[in-house]
C-alpha positions as CSV (number, residue, x, y, z in Angstrom):
1,M,88.9,97.0,0.7
2,G,87.7,99.5,-2.1
3,P,85.2,101.6,0.4
4,A,88.0,102.1,3.4
5,L,90.7,103.0,0.7
6,E,88.4,105.7,-0.9
7,L,87.3,106.9,2.5
8,A,91.0,107.0,3.9
9,T,91.7,109.2,0.5
10,L,89.0,111.7,0.7
11,G,90.0,112.2,4.7
12,A,93.8,112.8,3.3
13,A,92.0,115.1,0.6
14,V,89.8,117.0,3.2
15,A,93.4,117.2,5.2
16,A,95.2,118.7,2.8
17,G,92.2,120.9,1.7
18,R,92.5,123.0,4.7
19,G,96.0,124.4,3.2
20,L,94.1,126.0,0.2
21,P,93.4,129.6,0.2
22,A,89.9,130.6,1.8
23,G,87.0,131.3,-0.3
24,R,88.0,128.2,-2.7
25,W,85.9,124.8,-2.7
26,L,87.2,121.2,-2.5
27,S,86.3,118.8,-5.5
28,L,86.6,115.3,-4.6
29,N,85.5,111.9,-6.6
30,V,83.3,109.7,-4.8
31,S,81.7,106.1,-5.7
32,P,78.1,106.0,-5.7
33,R,78.3,103.1,-3.6
34,L,80.1,105.3,-0.7
35,L,78.1,108.4,-1.8
36,V,74.9,106.9,-0.2
37,D,76.6,105.8,3.2
38,V,75.8,109.1,4.6
39,E,77.1,108.2,8.2
40,R,80.6,107.6,7.2
41,L,80.9,109.8,4.6
42,S,79.8,113.0,6.4
43,A,82.7,111.7,9.0
44,V,85.3,112.1,6.4
45,L,84.0,115.4,5.2
46,W,83.1,117.2,8.4
47,P,86.3,118.3,9.4
48,S,86.7,120.7,6.0
49,D,86.7,124.2,6.3
50,R,85.2,125.0,2.9
51,S,82.4,124.3,0.6
52,I,82.7,120.4,-1.1
53,I,82.0,119.4,-4.7
54,L,81.3,115.7,-4.9
55,E,82.1,114.3,-8.3
56,V,80.2,111.3,-8.6
57,T,82.6,108.8,-10.3
58,E,81.7,107.4,-13.9
59,H,82.8,103.8,-13.3
60,E,80.0,102.4,-11.3
61,I,76.4,102.3,-12.5
62,I,73.8,104.0,-10.2
63,A,70.8,101.6,-9.7
64,D,68.9,104.4,-7.3
65,Y,69.1,108.2,-8.3
66,G,66.8,109.0,-5.3
67,A,69.6,107.7,-3.1
68,I,72.0,110.0,-4.5
69,Q,69.8,112.8,-4.1
70,S,68.8,112.2,-0.6
71,A,72.1,111.7,0.6
72,I,73.5,115.2,-1.0
73,R,70.6,116.9,0.8
74,A,71.5,115.1,4.2
75,L,75.2,115.9,3.8
76,G,74.2,120.0,4.1
77,H,74.1,122.7,2.2
78,D,78.1,123.2,2.1
79,V,78.2,120.1,-0.3
80,R,77.5,120.0,-4.1
81,L,77.0,117.5,-6.8
82,A,79.0,117.2,-10.1
83,V,79.0,115.1,-13.1
84,D,82.3,115.3,-15.0
85,D,82.9,113.9,-18.7
86,A,79.2,114.5,-19.7
87,G,78.5,112.8,-22.9
88,A,81.0,109.7,-22.1
89,G,80.4,106.5,-20.4
90,I,77.6,106.4,-18.1
91,A,77.4,110.1,-17.5
92,N,75.0,110.4,-20.7
93,F,71.9,112.9,-21.0
94,A,69.3,110.6,-19.1
95,H,72.2,110.3,-16.0
96,I,72.5,114.2,-16.1
97,V,68.8,114.6,-15.8
98,E,68.6,111.9,-13.1
99,L,71.1,113.0,-10.7
100,R,70.2,117.1,-10.9
101,P,74.1,118.2,-10.3
102,N,74.8,121.6,-9.6
103,L,77.8,121.5,-11.8
104,V,78.5,120.0,-15.1
105,N,81.5,119.2,-17.1
106,S,81.8,117.8,-20.5
107,T,84.6,115.7,-22.0
108,S,87.4,117.4,-22.9
109,A,87.2,115.4,-26.8
110,S,84.6,118.1,-27.2
111,F,86.5,120.7,-27.0
112,G,89.1,119.5,-29.4
113,A,92.5,119.4,-29.2
Protein backbone atom coordinates (compact mmCIF):
# COMPACT_ATOMS: atom_id res chain seq x y z
CA MET A 1 0.00 0.00 0.00
CA GLY A 2 3.04 2.29 0.31
CA PRO A 3 3.17 3.59 -3.29
CA ALA A 4 -0.60 4.16 -3.41
CA LEU A 5 -0.47 6.15 -0.17
CA GLU A 6 2.54 8.11 -1.40
CA LEU A 7 0.75 8.96 -4.68
CA ALA A 8 -2.38 10.05 -2.81
CA THR A 9 -0.33 12.26 -0.50
CA LEU A 10 1.52 13.83 -3.42
CA GLY A 11 -1.77 14.44 -5.23
CA ALA A 12 -3.20 16.17 -2.17
CA ALA A 13 -0.06 18.33 -1.86
CA VAL A 14 -0.23 19.33 -5.53
CA ALA A 15 -3.90 20.26 -5.14
CA ALA A 16 -3.17 22.30 -1.99
CA GLY A 17 -0.19 23.92 -3.71
CA ARG A 18 -2.50 25.56 -6.22
CA GLY A 19 -3.43 27.95 -3.41
CA LEU A 20 0.13 29.20 -2.95
CA PRO A 21 1.15 32.61 -4.27
CA ALA A 22 2.32 32.71 -7.88
CA GLY A 23 6.04 32.32 -8.49
CA ARG A 24 6.62 29.89 -5.60
CA TRP A 25 7.77 26.33 -6.12
CA LEU A 26 6.27 23.29 -4.47
CA SER A 27 8.66 21.02 -2.59
CA LEU A 28 7.60 17.38 -2.19
CA ASN A 29 9.21 14.30 -0.66
CA VAL A 30 9.32 11.26 -2.90
CA SER A 31 10.74 7.78 -2.53
CA PRO A 32 13.32 6.56 -5.04
CA ARG A 33 10.96 3.69 -5.90
CA LEU A 34 8.16 6.06 -6.92
CA LEU A 35 10.49 8.56 -8.58
CA VAL A 36 11.47 6.05 -11.26
CA ASP A 37 7.79 5.29 -11.97
CA VAL A 38 7.63 8.31 -14.28
CA GLU A 39 4.23 7.50 -15.77
CA ARG A 40 2.38 7.35 -12.45
CA LEU A 41 4.35 10.20 -10.88
CA SER A 42 3.92 12.57 -13.82
CA ALA A 43 0.15 11.95 -13.79
CA VAL A 44 0.07 13.21 -10.19
CA LEU A 45 2.44 16.14 -10.77
CA TRP A 46 0.95 17.28 -14.09
CA PRO A 47 -1.91 19.35 -12.56
CA SER A 48 0.60 21.54 -10.69
CA ASP A 49 0.67 25.15 -11.79
CA ARG A 50 4.23 25.74 -10.58
CA SER A 51 7.76 24.36 -10.56
CA ILE A 52 8.29 21.33 -8.36
CA ILE A 53 11.24 20.32 -6.22
CA LEU A 54 11.35 16.58 -5.54
CA GLU A 55 13.29 15.72 -2.43
CA VAL A 56 14.44 12.11 -2.51
CA THR A 57 13.70 10.57 0.85
CA GLU A 58 16.71 9.19 2.67
CA HIS A 59 14.76 6.18 3.98
CA GLU A 60 15.51 3.98 0.96
CA ILE A 61 18.81 3.06 -0.61
CA ILE A 62 19.10 3.98 -4.29
CA ALA A 63 20.25 1.02 -6.32
CA ASP A 64 20.34 2.75 -9.73
CA TYR A 65 21.33 6.43 -9.78
CA GLY A 66 21.12 6.52 -13.58
CA ALA A 67 17.44 5.58 -13.41
CA ILE A 68 16.81 8.46 -10.99
CA GLN A 69 18.58 10.94 -13.28
CA SER A 70 16.65 9.65 -16.31
CA ALA A 71 13.38 9.97 -14.42
CA ILE A 72 14.07 13.59 -13.46
CA ARG A 73 14.84 14.43 -17.10
CA ALA A 74 11.66 12.65 -18.24
CA LEU A 75 9.53 14.57 -15.73
CA GLY A 76 10.40 17.84 -17.47
CA HIS A 77 12.13 21.16 -16.98
CA ASP A 78 9.81 22.31 -14.18
CA VAL A 79 10.88 19.42 -11.93
CA ARG A 80 14.11 19.66 -9.97
CA LEU A 81 15.83 17.30 -7.56
CA ALA A 82 16.85 18.03 -3.97
CA VAL A 83 18.72 16.17 -1.25
CA ASP A 84 17.92 17.06 2.34
CA ASP A 85 19.91 16.26 5.46
CA ALA A 86 23.20 16.12 3.54
CA GLY A 87 25.76 14.40 5.68
CA ALA A 88 23.21 12.32 7.59
CA GLY A 89 22.22 8.72 6.93
CA ILE A 90 22.57 7.73 3.29
CA ALA A 91 22.76 11.38 2.18
CA ASN A 92 26.55 11.24 2.23
CA PHE A 93 28.91 12.90 -0.24
CA ALA A 94 28.96 9.94 -2.66
CA HIS A 95 25.15 9.88 -2.68
CA ILE A 96 25.04 13.58 -3.54
CA VAL A 97 27.66 13.23 -6.28
CA GLU A 98 25.75 10.33 -7.86
CA LEU A 99 22.36 12.08 -7.72
CA ARG A 100 23.61 15.46 -8.99
CA PRO A 101 20.71 17.34 -7.34
CA ASN A 102 19.78 20.93 -8.11
CA LEU A 103 19.52 21.74 -4.38
CA VAL A 104 21.28 20.41 -1.28
CA ASN A 105 20.31 21.11 2.33
CA SER A 106 22.63 20.19 5.15
CA THR A 107 21.44 18.77 8.43
CA SER A 108 20.22 21.31 10.96
CA ALA A 109 22.49 19.70 13.53
CA SER A 110 25.52 20.96 11.65
CA PHE A 111 24.45 24.55 12.33
CA GLY A 112 24.19 24.09 16.07
CA ALA A 113 21.26 24.91 18.28
